[in-house]
N, C-alpha and C positions, 0 to 999 in steps of 0.2 A: 499598529493595526494589522500590518501584513503578516506578522508572526501569528496573531490570533487566527487569521484566515488559514494558514498552513496547519495549525493545530486542529481547527474544526474539520478541514478536509481530511487530515490524517486520522482523526477520530472516526469519521464516517467511513472512510476507506478501510480502516483496520477492522471496524465492526462488521462491515459487509463481507470482507475477506474471511473473518473468523466464522461467519455463518455459512459461507460457501464451501470452505475447506473442511474436510472431516478431521476430527481430532480436537484436542484442546488448543486454545489460543495461547497468547503470550502474556495475558493479563492486560489490564486497562492501559497502563503506561506503555507496555510492550506493543500492544496493538496500535497505539497512536504513533509510536516510533516506526513500526513497520509500515503503517499507512503513509507517513510523511516520506520515508525512504522509497516506498513504492511509487509515490507521486513523482519523485525525481527519476527513478528508473523508468517508469512508464512514459514520462515526458521525453526522456532521452531516446527511447525506442520509437516513439511516435514520430519524433523529428527525423530519425534515421530512415523511417519508412516514408517520409515525405509529407506527413500531415502537418497542419498548421500548429504552431506552438500556442495559439490563443483559442479560447473557447469560453463558454459559459460555465456555470456551476456544475451542470450535469456532465458536460464533457470533462471537466477537471476531475470530478469524482470517478467517472468511468476510467479515465487514464490512470488514476491513482489506484483503483481497485485492480486493474490488469497488472500494473507494476507490483502491487503488494502480493498478488497471487503468485507471480513469478518469483518474487523475493522469498515468500513463504516456502515455495517448493525447493528453492535453492537452500534455504536454512534447514529444511527437513532432510535434504540429501547430505548436508555437511554434518548435522548433529545426529543422524541415524534415526530420525523420527521421534526423538525425545522431545518432550515439552519442557521448555525452559522459560523462566521469567526474565525479561530483559531489564 
């Protein structure tokens, strides 16, 4: 059940990140992966900043979106703004 939760949060975070960032996304599967990895990155950054590691659904999605945006920016820097399907 926990993996389904990560997939749902990743899907939501990837979708929101795709809408917030200009340019094309990474496809459905790629957006889910970026959302899940963004949740991990965002959670790590929030813990380093001293925020609690626990929260509700909105907190989790917000942290995942922030992490996914940072991850998308990093991916675009590395790939030279090319759109790629993961």
